[in-house]
N, C-alpha and C positions, 0 to 999 in steps of 0.2 A: 687193530687187533682187538677182538672181543675176548672176554673171560666171562664167562657165564659161570652162575654159581644158583644155589637153591635155598629156601627158605622153609622150613616147616611150621606149618600153620597148627594152631591149637586144635583145630577140629578135625585133625587128621590128612588134609589134603596138604599140598605142597605148592610153592611157586616157583618157576625157572625164571631167573630175573639175569641182565646184564647193564653194564654200565651205558651200553651204546643206546640206551632207551627200550629194548626188547623184554617184555615179562607177560608169562602166560602162566594161570593156573592148571594145576594137574592133580587128581583124585589121588595119589599118594608120591612118595619120595623116590621111588624108583623109577616111576613116571617123569618125574621132574628132573632127575638127573640125567635121563638118557636124552631129554629134549634139552638140556644145557650141553651136555658133550655134542648132541648133533647141532646147535648154534654155534658153538665156537669152532668145530670141524668145517662148517659151511663157510662160516665168515673167514677161514684161513685159504679155503680152497680159492673163493673169489677174490680174494686180496693177491695170491700167487697168479691167477688168471689175469688181473687189471696189470700187474707188475710185469709179467712177461709181453702184453701187448703195449706197454708205454715205456 
């Protein structure tokens, strides 16, 4: 399971990151937060699909 989060940078940008190793920079906190939520949701869907077929 992925748990993505964000970090606000001093220059006003933000980084979305996850313990799985995924990480991307974004122009602001809102964009990073949306990406983190999407990453977590996408990982949950992929894990559910895998569990359903195995």
